[in-house]
C-alpha positions as CSV (number, residue, x, y, z in Angstrom):
1,X,171.4,-33.0,-57.1
2,X,168.6,-33.5,-59.6
3,X,166.7,-30.3,-58.6
4,X,169.8,-28.0,-59.3
5,X,170.9,-29.3,-62.7
6,X,168.8,-26.9,-64.6
7,X,170.1,-23.8,-62.8
8,X,173.7,-25.1,-62.9
9,X,173.7,-25.9,-66.6
10,X,173.3,-22.2,-67.4
11,X,176.9,-21.6,-66.4
12,X,178.5,-24.3,-68.4
13,X,179.1,-22.2,-71.6
14,X,180.7,-19.4,-69.5
15,X,183.0,-21.9,-67.8
16,X,184.0,-23.4,-71.1
17,X,184.6,-19.9,-72.6
18,X,186.9,-18.9,-69.8
19,X,188.9,-22.1,-70.0
20,X,189.2,-21.9,-73.8
21,X,190.3,-18.3,-73.8
22,X,193.1,-19.1,-71.3
23,X,194.2,-22.2,-73.1
24,X,194.3,-20.6,-76.6
25,X,196.2,-17.6,-75.3
26,X,199.1,-19.9,-74.4
27,X,200.0,-20.1,-78.1
28,X,200.2,-16.3,-78.4
29,X,203.5,-14.3,-78.1
30,X,202.2,-12.8,-74.9
31,X,200.1,-15.5,-73.3
32,X,197.8,-14.9,-70.3
33,X,199.7,-15.5,-67.1
34,X,198.3,-17.8,-64.5
35,X,197.5,-16.7,-60.9
36,X,196.5,-18.6,-57.8
37,X,193.1,-17.0,-58.0
38,X,192.6,-18.2,-61.6
39,X,193.6,-21.8,-60.6
40,X,191.2,-21.7,-57.6
41,X,188.5,-20.5,-59.9
42,X,189.1,-23.3,-62.4
43,X,189.1,-25.9,-59.6
44,X,185.8,-24.6,-58.3
45,X,184.4,-24.7,-61.9
46,X,185.7,-28.3,-62.3
47,X,183.9,-29.4,-59.1
48,X,180.8,-27.8,-60.4
49,X,181.0,-29.4,-63.8
50,X,181.8,-33.0,-62.6
51,X,178.4,-33.6,-61.1
52,X,176.6,-33.3,-64.4
53,X,178.9,-32.6,-67.4
54,X,176.1,-31.8,-69.8
55,X,178.5,-30.0,-72.1
56,X,181.4,-32.5,-72.1
57,X,183.9,-30.0,-70.8
58,X,185.3,-31.7,-67.7
59,X,188.6,-32.5,-69.4
60,X,188.9,-29.0,-70.8
61,X,188.4,-27.4,-67.4
62,X,190.7,-29.8,-65.5
63,X,193.5,-29.7,-68.1
64,X,193.3,-25.9,-68.1
65,X,193.6,-25.8,-64.3
66,X,196.5,-28.3,-64.4
67,X,198.5,-26.4,-67.0
68,X,197.9,-23.1,-65.3
69,X,198.9,-24.4,-61.8
70,X,202.2,-25.8,-62.9
71,X,203.1,-22.5,-64.6
72,X,202.7,-20.6,-61.4
73,X,205.8,-19.3,-59.6
74,X,206.9,-21.7,-56.9
75,X,206.0,-19.2,-54.2
76,X,202.4,-18.9,-55.5
77,X,201.7,-22.7,-55.3
78,X,199.5,-23.9,-52.5
79,X,199.5,-27.5,-51.2
80,X,195.7,-27.4,-50.6
81,X,195.1,-26.3,-54.2
82,X,197.5,-28.9,-55.5
83,X,195.7,-31.6,-53.5
84,X,192.4,-30.4,-55.0
85,X,193.8,-30.4,-58.5
86,X,195.2,-34.0,-58.2
87,X,191.8,-35.2,-57.1
88,X,190.2,-33.5,-60.0
89,X,192.7,-35.3,-62.3
90,X,191.6,-38.5,-60.6
91,X,188.0,-37.7,-61.5
92,X,188.9,-36.8,-65.0
93,X,190.8,-40.1,-65.5
94,X,187.8,-42.0,-64.2
95,X,185.0,-40.2,-66.1
96,X,186.6,-38.9,-69.3
97,X,189.8,-41.0,-69.9
98,X,188.8,-44.4,-68.4
99,X,192.4,-44.7,-67.0
100,X,191.6,-46.3,-63.7
101,X,195.2,-46.9,-62.6
102,X,196.1,-43.3,-63.2
103,X,193.0,-42.3,-61.2
104,X,194.1,-44.4,-58.3
105,X,197.6,-42.8,-58.4
106,X,196.3,-39.3,-58.6
107,X,193.8,-39.9,-55.8
108,X,196.5,-41.3,-53.5
109,X,198.8,-38.4,-54.3
110,X,196.1,-36.0,-53.3
111,X,195.5,-37.9,-50.1
112,X,199.2,-37.9,-49.2
113,X,199.4,-34.1,-49.5
114,X,196.3,-33.7,-47.2
115,X,197.8,-36.1,-44.7
116,X,201.1,-34.2,-44.6
117,X,199.2,-30.9,-43.9
118,X,197.8,-32.3,-40.6
119,X,194.9,-29.9,-40.4
120,X,191.2,-30.8,-39.8
121,X,189.8,-31.7,-43.2
122,X,187.7,-34.8,-42.7
123,X,185.3,-34.1,-45.6
124,X,188.2,-33.5,-48.0
125,X,189.8,-36.7,-46.9
126,X,186.6,-38.7,-47.4
127,X,186.4,-37.3,-51.0
128,X,189.8,-38.9,-51.6
129,X,188.7,-42.2,-50.1
130,X,185.6,-42.2,-52.3
131,X,187.4,-41.7,-55.6
132,X,190.2,-44.1,-54.7
133,X,187.6,-46.7,-54.0
134,X,185.8,-46.0,-57.3
135,X,189.1,-46.4,-59.2
136,X,189.9,-49.7,-57.4
137,X,186.4,-51.1,-57.9
138,X,186.6,-50.1,-61.6
139,X,189.8,-52.2,-61.9
140,X,188.1,-55.2,-60.1
141,X,190.2,-54.7,-56.9
142,X,187.1,-54.9,-54.8
143,X,188.6,-56.0,-51.5
144,X,190.9,-53.0,-51.2
145,X,188.0,-50.7,-52.4
146,X,185.9,-52.0,-49.6
147,X,188.5,-50.9,-47.0
148,X,188.4,-47.3,-48.4
149,X,184.6,-47.3,-48.5
150,X,184.3,-48.5,-44.9
151,X,186.9,-45.9,-43.8
152,X,184.8,-43.2,-45.4
153,X,181.6,-44.6,-44.0
154,X,182.9,-44.5,-40.4
155,X,183.6,-40.7,-40.7
156,X,180.3,-39.8,-42.5
157,X,178.1,-41.9,-40.2
158,X,179.3,-40.0,-37.1
159,X,177.3,-36.9,-38.1
160,X,173.7,-36.3,-38.9
161,X,173.7,-32.9,-40.6
162,X,172.4,-32.5,-44.1
163,X,175.8,-32.5,-45.8
164,X,177.1,-35.6,-44.1
165,X,173.9,-37.5,-44.8
166,X,174.0,-36.5,-48.5
167,X,177.6,-37.7,-48.7
168,X,176.8,-40.9,-46.9
169,X,174.1,-41.5,-49.5
170,X,176.6,-41.2,-52.3
171,X,178.8,-43.6,-50.4
172,X,175.9,-46.0,-50.2
173,X,175.5,-46.0,-54.0
174,X,179.2,-46.8,-54.4
175,X,179.3,-49.4,-51.6
176,X,176.2,-51.1,-53.2
177,X,178.1,-51.3,-56.5
178,X,181.1,-52.7,-54.7
179,X,178.9,-55.5,-53.2
180,X,177.0,-56.5,-56.3
181,X,180.3,-56.7,-58.2
182,X,181.3,-59.6,-55.9
183,X,177.7,-61.0,-56.2
184,X,176.7,-60.0,-52.7
185,X,173.2,-59.0,-54.0
186,X,171.5,-59.2,-50.5
187,X,174.1,-56.9,-48.9
188,X,174.0,-54.5,-51.9
189,X,170.2,-54.2,-51.7
190,X,170.3,-53.6,-47.9
191,X,172.8,-50.7,-48.4
192,X,170.5,-49.2,-51.1
193,X,167.4,-49.6,-48.9
194,X,169.1,-47.4,-46.3
195,X,169.8,-44.7,-48.8
196,X,166.2,-44.1,-49.9
197,X,165.7,-41.2,-47.5
198,X,167.8,-39.0,-49.8
199,X,165.2,-37.5,-52.1
200,X,167.7,-35.5,-54.2
201,X,169.4,-38.7,-55.4
202,X,166.3,-40.7,-56.3
203,X,167.2,-41.0,-60.0
204,X,170.7,-42.2,-59.2
205,X,169.3,-44.6,-56.5
206,X,166.8,-45.9,-59.0
207,X,169.5,-46.6,-61.6
208,X,171.7,-48.4,-59.0
209,X,168.7,-50.6,-58.0
210,X,168.2,-51.4,-61.7
211,X,171.8,-52.4,-62.2
212,X,171.7,-54.5,-59.1
213,X,168.6,-56.4,-60.2
214,X,169.9,-56.8,-63.7
215,X,173.0,-58.5,-62.4
216,X,171.0,-60.5,-59.9
217,X,168.7,-61.9,-62.5
218,X,165.5,-59.9,-61.6
219,X,164.7,-57.9,-64.8
220,X,161.1,-57.2,-63.8
221,X,162.4,-55.4,-60.6
222,X,165.1,-53.7,-62.6
223,X,162.4,-52.3,-65.0
224,X,160.4,-50.7,-62.2
225,X,163.4,-48.9,-60.9
226,X,164.7,-47.7,-64.2
227,X,161.2,-46.4,-65.0
228,X,161.3,-44.5,-61.7
229,X,164.7,-43.0,-62.6
230,X,163.3,-41.8,-65.9
231,X,160.2,-40.3,-64.4
232,X,162.2,-38.3,-61.9
233,X,164.4,-36.9,-64.7
234,X,161.5,-36.0,-66.9
235,X,159.7,-34.3,-64.0
236,X,162.9,-32.3,-63.3
237,X,162.7,-30.9,-66.8
238,X,165.4,-29.0,-68.9
239,X,168.9,-30.2,-68.7
240,X,168.0,-32.9,-66.1
241,X,165.6,-34.6,-68.5
242,X,168.1,-34.7,-71.4
243,X,171.6,-35.0,-70.1
244,X,174.4,-37.6,-69.8
245,X,172.6,-39.3,-67.0
246,X,169.5,-39.7,-69.2
247,X,171.7,-41.6,-71.6
248,X,172.6,-44.0,-68.8
249,X,168.8,-44.5,-68.1
250,X,168.2,-45.3,-71.8
251,X,171.2,-47.8,-71.7
252,X,169.6,-49.5,-68.6
253,X,166.2,-49.5,-70.2
254,X,167.6,-51.2,-73.3
255,X,169.5,-53.7,-71.1
256,X,166.2,-54.6,-69.3
257,X,164.4,-55.0,-72.7
258,X,167.1,-57.4,-73.9
259,X,166.6,-59.5,-70.7
260,X,162.9,-59.5,-71.3
261,X,163.3,-60.3,-75.1
262,X,161.7,-57.1,-76.2
263,X,163.6,-56.4,-79.4
264,X,162.0,-53.1,-80.5
265,X,162.3,-51.4,-77.2
266,X,165.9,-52.6,-76.8
267,X,166.8,-51.1,-80.2
268,X,164.9,-47.9,-79.6
269,X,166.5,-47.2,-76.2
270,X,170.0,-48.2,-77.2
271,X,169.7,-45.7,-80.1
272,X,168.5,-43.0,-77.7
273,X,171.5,-43.6,-75.5
274,X,173.8,-43.3,-78.5
275,X,172.3,-40.0,-79.6
276,X,172.5,-38.5,-76.1
277,X,176.1,-39.7,-75.8
278,X,177.0,-37.9,-79.1
279,X,175.0,-34.7,-78.2
280,X,176.7,-34.4,-74.8
281,X,180.2,-35.4,-76.0
282,X,180.5,-38.5,-73.8
283,X,183.9,-40.2,-73.9
284,X,184.5,-42.7,-76.6
285,X,184.6,-45.6,-74.1
286,X,181.1,-44.9,-73.0
287,X,179.8,-44.4,-76.5
288,X,181.4,-47.7,-77.6
289,X,179.6,-49.5,-74.7
290,X,176.3,-48.0,-75.9
291,X,176.9,-49.1,-79.5
292,X,177.9,-52.6,-78.3
293,X,174.5,-52.9,-76.5
294,X,172.8,-51.8,-79.7
295,X,174.6,-54.6,-81.6
296,X,173.3,-57.1,-78.9
297,X,169.8,-55.8,-79.5
298,X,170.0,-56.3,-83.2
299,X,171.4,-59.8,-82.7
300,X,168.2,-60.8,-80.9
301,X,166.8,-61.0,-84.5
302,X,169.8,-61.7,-86.7
303,X,167.8,-62.6,-89.8
304,X,166.1,-59.2,-89.7
305,X,168.9,-57.0,-88.5
306,X,172.1,-58.8,-89.6
307,X,173.4,-55.7,-91.5
308,X,172.6,-53.3,-88.7
309,X,174.3,-55.5,-86.2
310,X,177.4,-55.7,-88.4
311,X,177.5,-51.9,-88.7
312,X,177.1,-51.5,-84.9
313,X,179.9,-53.9,-84.2
314,X,182.2,-51.9,-86.6
315,X,181.3,-48.6,-84.9
316,X,181.9,-50.0,-81.5
317,X,185.4,-51.1,-82.6
318,X,186.0,-47.7,-84.3
319,X,185.3,-45.9,-81.0
320,X,187.5,-48.3,-79.0
321,X,190.4,-47.5,-81.4
322,X,190.1,-43.8,-80.2
323,X,191.2,-44.9,-76.8
324,X,194.8,-44.6,-75.7
325,X,197.0,-47.6,-76.5
326,X,196.7,-50.3,-73.9
327,X,193.3,-49.3,-72.7
328,X,191.4,-52.0,-74.5
329,X,192.0,-55.2,-76.4
330,X,190.1,-55.0,-79.7
331,X,190.2,-58.8,-79.9
332,X,188.0,-59.1,-76.8
333,X,184.4,-58.2,-77.5
334,X,182.7,-59.6,-74.4
335,X,180.3,-57.5,-72.3
336,X,183.0,-57.4,-69.6
337,X,185.5,-55.9,-72.1
338,X,183.0,-53.1,-72.8
339,X,182.2,-52.7,-69.1
340,X,185.9,-52.0,-68.4
341,X,185.7,-48.9,-70.7
342,X,183.8,-47.0,-68.0
343,X,184.1,-46.5,-64.3
344,X,182.0,-48.6,-62.0
345,X,179.7,-45.7,-61.1
346,X,178.2,-45.7,-64.6
347,X,178.4,-49.4,-65.4
């Protein structure tokens, strides 16, 4: 939620410190021993971090939780905690690793545990549905993703309390991306229009509209919504105004500028996105995508920016080389190849 980012960000250093102390202790002759309480704490911290990882610590926290949990005695392990951990691994694979197939697998493993427990947990189940759908959409398996999104929507739409409405709004953002990915721009816009009531997600809604209109060939409309998203972030102040999501806003602003043939703004905003990505330790796939956009901005005036475009291309390739083997084909340098480096929620 935009309004809570500032308060929440104060705890990121403490979370990172706790995770680092435990992790580093494992190399000592007498390492710290894990407990179920510690694993539950790390899981809670990971859920807290994943909404706005302004410090780039999601992988650290999730990996610490994973390593601690599997060192627990068998009689201390808890199925609910394991299901939670598997879903956090799914989110880590989506956001930090860009390994969408692994994300799908972890999400479905989490769901299977919850289904075996046979206890009322509709909201937890919908969380699994949501991230499984994101993983499938990210791999271009849109038809199966739609099935999960609709299953989730049926549960959330049956309640009108604040929490269910908020989660339904998040679902609407993901469903909208699913629809515009198969070029159903009208359906995507209709879903977004229904989400506008959720004030706390205005910046995310604005960005999704911008992405929709860019893909639908309406750069003027995209510009209005990306400006709205930036205004909301700036008014929020602090970490909300300069965070990983503000890097996405700069990326979309540069994309709009390219469509409108505004070279200087495209270069300026793409550079902003790159600086923010470096400052907030964004994954190399996302940073490569930003640098690729900067290259495109330079190539709008190749006579003037030939050398800069060449350097940007080399940097984008260098960042792609940091990804695990098989994650990307360096011979393919299309926009789609760079889109596939990040999950669909931040494309």
